[in-house]
C-alpha positions in Angstrom: 94.4 296.5 114.2 95.6 296.2 117.5 95.2 300.0 118.2 93.0 300.4 121.1 92.8 296.5 121.8 93.4 295.3 125.4 95.5 292.2 125.4 96.3 290.0 128.5 99.6 288.4 128.4 100.0 285.1 129.8 103.9 284.3 131.1 105.0 280.5 131.7 107.8 279.3 133.4 110.5 278.8 130.2 113.6 280.2 129.0 111.7 281.8 126.0 110.0 283.8 128.7 113.1 287.0 127.4 111.2 287.1 124.3 107.6 288.2 126.3 109.9 291.1 126.8 109.7 292.1 123.4 106.4 290.7 122.3 104.5 293.3 125.2 107.6 296.0 123.7 105.8 295.1 119.8 102.1 294.9 121.5 102.6 298.3 123.0 104.0 300.2 120.2 101.5 299.2 118.3 98.5 300.6 120.2 97.7 298.1 122.5 96.7 298.3 125.8 99.0 295.4 127.8 99.1 293.9 131.1 101.2 290.6 132.0 99.9 287.8 134.6 103.4 285.5 135.5 103.4 282.7 137.0 105.3 282.3 140.2 108.1 280.2 138.2 108.5 282.7 135.2 109.9 285.5 137.7 113.3 282.9 137.4 113.1 283.7 133.7 112.7 287.4 133.6 111.7 289.7 136.2 108.3 291.4 136.7 110.2 294.8 136.6 111.4 294.2 133.5 107.8 293.5 132.2 106.1 296.0 134.4 108.6 299.2 132.8 107.0 298.0 128.8 103.8 297.2 129.3 103.3 300.4 131.7 101.1 298.4 133.8 101.9 296.5 137.0 102.5 292.9 137.1 100.1 290.5 138.3 101.4 287.0 139.9 99.5 285.9 143.1 95.7 286.4 143.9 96.2 288.8 146.0 99.0 291.6 147.4 100.2 290.3 150.1 101.1 293.9 151.6 97.1 295.4 151.7 95.4 292.3 150.7 94.2 293.4 147.6 92.2 290.5 145.6 93.4 290.4 141.4 90.5 289.1 140.4 90.6 286.4 137.7 87.4 287.4 136.1 87.8 291.1 136.0 90.7 290.4 133.7 88.9 288.3 131.7 86.3 290.7 130.7 88.7 293.1 130.4 90.9 291.5 128.0 90.2 291.4 123.5 92.3 288.7 123.5 94.2 286.5 125.9 97.7 285.4 124.3 100.0 283.1 126.6 103.6 282.9 125.6 105.7 281.3 125.8 103.5 278.7 127.0 105.3 275.3 128.9 103.8 271.6 128.5 102.4 272.1 132.0 100.9 275.2 131.3 98.9 273.8 128.4 98.3 270.1 130.3 96.5 272.2 133.2 94.9 274.7 130.6 93.4 271.1 128.7 92.4 269.5 132.0 90.6 272.7 134.1 93.5 272.6 136.7 93.4 276.4 138.2 96.3 276.7 140.3 97.3 280.4 139.8 96.7 283.5 138.4 97.3 282.7 134.8 95.3 279.6 134.7 91.9 280.6 136.5 92.1 283.7 134.2 92.3 281.2 131.5 89.6 279.7 133.1 87.2 282.8 133.7 88.3 284.2 130.1 85.1 284.8 127.7 88.0 286.5 125.0 89.5 284.5 122.6 92.9 283.4 123.9 96.0 282.3 121.6 98.6 280.6 123.4 102.3 280.1 121.9 104.4 276.7 123.0 107.8 277.0 123.9 109.9 273.5 125.0 111.9 271.0 123.9 111.1 269.1 120.7 110.8 265.6 122.2 108.5 266.8 124.4 106.5 268.8 122.1 106.4 265.8 120.2 105.2 263.6 123.4 101.3 262.0 122.3 100.2 264.2 125.9 101.5 267.6 124.5 99.9 266.6 120.9 96.6 265.8 123.0 96.9 268.8 124.8 96.8 270.5 122.0 94.7 269.0 120.3 91.9 269.2 122.8 92.8 272.9 123.4 92.5 273.6 119.8 89.3 271.8 119.3 88.2 274.3 122.1 88.5 277.6 119.8 92.3 277.8 121.5 94.0 279.7 118.5 98.0 277.5 118.5 100.3 279.7 117.5 102.8 277.0 116.0 106.4 276.9 117.5 108.9 277.2 114.9 112.5 275.2 114.3 115.8 275.5 115.4 118.3 275.1 118.1 116.7 275.4 121.6 117.8 275.8 125.5 118.6 271.8 125.2 120.7 272.1 122.3 118.9 270.0 120.1 117.5 270.9 117.2 114.1 270.7 115.8 110.7 272.1 116.6 110.1 273.6 120.1 110.9 277.0 119.8 108.2 280.0 120.7 107.5 281.7 117.3 109.2 285.2 117.4 107.2 287.9 118.9 107.2 289.6 116.0 105.3 286.7 114.2 103.4 286.7 117.2 102.0 290.1 116.5 100.9 289.9 113.3 99.1 286.6 114.1 96.9 289.0 116.5 97.1 290.9 113.3 95.7 289.0 111.0 92.9 288.0 114.1 91.4 290.7 114.7 91.6 291.5 111.1 89.4 288.4 109.7 87.4 288.5 113.2 85.3 291.6 111.6 85.3 290.4 108.5 81.6 288.2 108.4 80.4 290.6 110.9 76.3 290.9 109.9 76.8 287.6 108.2 74.3 284.8 109.3 75.7 281.6 108.8 74.5 277.3 109.7 77.0 274.6 109.7 75.6 271.3 109.8 78.2 268.9 111.3 78.8 264.9 112.9 77.0 261.9 112.1 73.3 260.9 111.7 71.6 258.1 113.6 68.7 256.2 111.7 66.9 253.9 114.5 66.5 250.3 113.7 64.6 249.7 117.2 64.8 251.0 120.7 69.0 249.4 120.8 70.2 249.6 117.5 70.9 252.3 114.5 72.7 252.7 111.3 75.0 255.9 111.8 78.9 256.5 110.4 82.1 257.1 111.8 81.7 260.9 111.5 82.8 263.0 115.2 82.0 265.9 113.9 85.6 267.8 114.5 85.4 269.3 110.9 82.3 270.7 111.3 83.1 272.4 114.2 86.2 273.1 113.5 84.3 275.4 110.3 81.9 277.2 113.1 84.5 278.2 115.4 85.9 279.8 112.7 83.2 281.4 111.6 82.4 282.6 114.6 85.8 284.4 115.2 85.4 286.5 111.8 82.8 287.7 113.4 79.7 285.8 111.6 76.5 284.9 113.8 76.6 280.9 113.5 73.9 278.3 114.1 75.4 274.5 114.5 73.4 272.2 113.3 74.6 268.9 114.8 74.3 265.2 115.1 75.8 263.3 118.4 79.4 263.9 119.4 81.2 264.5 122.8 82.3 268.4 121.6 82.1 271.5 123.6 80.5 274.2 121.8 82.5 276.3 120.0 82.2 280.6 121.2 79.6 282.1 120.1 77.8 279.6 118.4 74.6 278.5 119.0 73.7 274.9 118.7 70.6 273.3 117.5 70.8 269.2 118.3 69.4 266.3 116.1 69.3 262.6 115.8 67.8 261.6 113.1 68.0 263.1 108.8 65.0 264.1 108.8 65.3 265.9 112.1 68.7 267.7 110.7 66.6 268.2 107.6 63.8 270.4 109.5 66.1 271.7 111.3 68.6 273.0 108.7 66.2 274.1 106.4 64.5 276.2 108.6 67.9 278.0 110.1 68.0 278.4 106.4 65.6 280.7 105.9 67.1 283.4 107.6 70.5 282.6 106.4 72.7 284.3 104.8 75.1 281.1 103.4 75.2 277.7 104.7 78.0 274.7 104.7 76.9 271.4 104.7 79.6 269.4 106.6 77.5 266.5 108.4 77.9 263.2 107.9 74.3 262.7 106.8 72.3 259.3 106.4 71.3 258.7 102.8 69.5 255.7 104.1 67.0 254.7 106.8 65.0 252.0 107.8 61.9 252.6 105.8 59.8 250.6 109.9 61.3 251.4 113.1 60.5 248.1 115.7 59.1 249.8 119.1 60.9 246.6 120.8 64.4 245.1 120.6 64.3 242.7 117.3 65.5 239.0 119.1 67.7 237.0 117.5 66.7 234.6 115.4 68.3 231.5 113.0 67.0 233.3 109.5 68.8 236.4 108.6 67.6 239.6 109.0 66.4 242.0 106.3 65.7 245.7 107.3 64.6 247.1 104.3 65.4 251.0 103.4 64.6 254.5 101.9 66.2 257.6 100.8 66.3 260.4 103.2 65.3 263.6 102.0 68.7 265.3 100.7 69.6 268.9 102.4 72.0 270.3 100.1 69.9 269.8 97.8 66.6 271.5 99.4 69.3 274.5 100.1 70.1 274.9 96.4 67.0 274.8 95.2 65.9 277.7 97.4 69.1 279.5 98.0 68.2 282.7 95.6 71.9 284.6 96.2 72.7 283.3 99.1 75.7 281.1 99.7 76.0 277.2 100.2 79.4 275.3 100.2 79.5 271.0 100.0 81.7 268.3 101.3 82.3 265.0 98.9 84.1 262.5 101.0 85.1 259.9 98.2 87.2 256.8 98.0 86.7 256.5 93.9 86.5 258.6 91.1 87.2 261.6 94.1 87.1 264.5 91.3 84.3 263.0 88.8 81.8 262.2 91.9 82.8 265.6 93.6 81.7 268.1 90.3 78.6 265.8 89.7 78.0 266.4 93.5 78.9 270.4 93.0 76.2 270.5 89.8 72.9 268.8 90.9 72.9 270.9 94.5 73.6 273.9 92.8 76.9 274.4 95.2 79.2 278.0 95.3 82.0 275.3 95.9 82.7 271.6 97.2 85.4 270.4 99.7 87.0 267.4 98.5 88.9 264.6 100.9 89.5 261.5 100.6 89.7 258.6 102.3 92.7 257.6 100.6 94.9 260.2 101.8 96.8 259.3 105.2 95.7 261.5 108.1 92.4 262.9 105.9 88.9 261.3 107.1 86.6 261.0 110.2 88.5 260.5 113.8 91.3 262.8 113.3 92.6 265.7 114.0 93.8 266.7 110.8 92.1 266.9 107.1 94.0 266.8 103.0 91.5 268.7 100.7 90.5 270.2 97.2 88.5 273.0 96.7 86.1 272.5 93.2 84.6 275.6 92.5 81.9 276.5 89.8 84.0 278.2 87.4 86.1 274.9 87.2 88.8 276.4 89.1 90.6 273.8 91.6 93.0 274.2 94.9 94.3 271.5 96.7 95.7 272.6 100.0 98.2 269.9 101.9 97.4 267.7 105.1 97.3 270.4 108.0 95.2 271.0 111.3 91.3 270.6 110.7 91.5 274.3 112.1 94.1 275.1 109.7 91.6 273.6 106.7 88.6 275.4 108.3 90.6 278.9 107.8 91.0 278.2 104.3 87.4 276.9 103.5 86.1 280.5 105.4 88.5 282.4 103.1 86.6 281.2 100.2 83.8 282.1 101.5 84.8 285.5 102.4 85.5 285.5 98.6 81.9 284.6 97.7 81.1 287.5 99.7 83.2 290.4 98.7 84.4 289.4 95.6 83.5 289.9 92.1 82.1 286.8 91.6 79.9 286.7 93.8 77.4 283.6 93.1 74.1 284.2 91.5 71.3 281.8 91.6 71.0 279.5 88.8 
């Protein structure tokens, strides 16, 4: 999958920089065209001459050549690359990437890159486990950066734990899979709903829920990376739009219903991940309701069921639903699967630690119409999204492509 690909490799100041030489050699052997950008500190660990010899291209470190003043264009580098792989990526570089600091050529190229970005962290176990690093990786992951997880073993400090840069062969294999999966849904048009809806009571107050949209945004990003044309119908959120995704912003359940039904008319499938309000106030005051000594009663009416409407009209299209439960999880999920004519449903429970609203992890079970179910361990929401999209792929290309009922 790497034959003819343009791979930009960023090398930062880590003892693991020696692995970058093996990585570049492997990429070239796979048929990739490789250019290397190094931070000034990286030169203290491995020489530009070594990297230039292995990549068969001059090494870029500074913004301009001090000999003739020629500018090394970070914009052109970003446009040239099919993928930008930063390996090793130090805690310092990850922090700067997360917060938009651009004080060297490697970082300015990252901010200019239009291609997918992958990072392979390398640092001591305490640095990797530090909340600051964890948060920075979460920020990057939510922006669509692929994290090549470090391995466990003996570290430069003499300690043993997680923080070793992944082996070059593993990184190349992941890059291979990245390009392979990117083509798998080319030409497919997918709708993803995400986030919470809000139902106004008056101009000040509303009814909503705790959804942040992280799971839906991860699914939208994964679908886009595999080549799908993705429309993300999103409730209110602070998350950035995933690369290659078109977002439609909505607030209420009624707005989400209209936008989703309209978009589904031209789609090949939809993933219903949003936490849509089941009820909305029957009347909305145009003025702020004032506090009084009496109790306040708000009469609610049912909202229109988006998943059920798509299930009614879906034909041969793919329809995926979610069930977040607190009790009788499997029974409730299977009931929803049948009622709404879903191809499969993703079940998660608020009783599972690390799963649910506002966290970066999830633990799911996928239940299919055939009755088969598959449970997955707790993982990052981006990894969970990959499992879900894998199942969507089988719906499109497998022998048991769902038919309408």
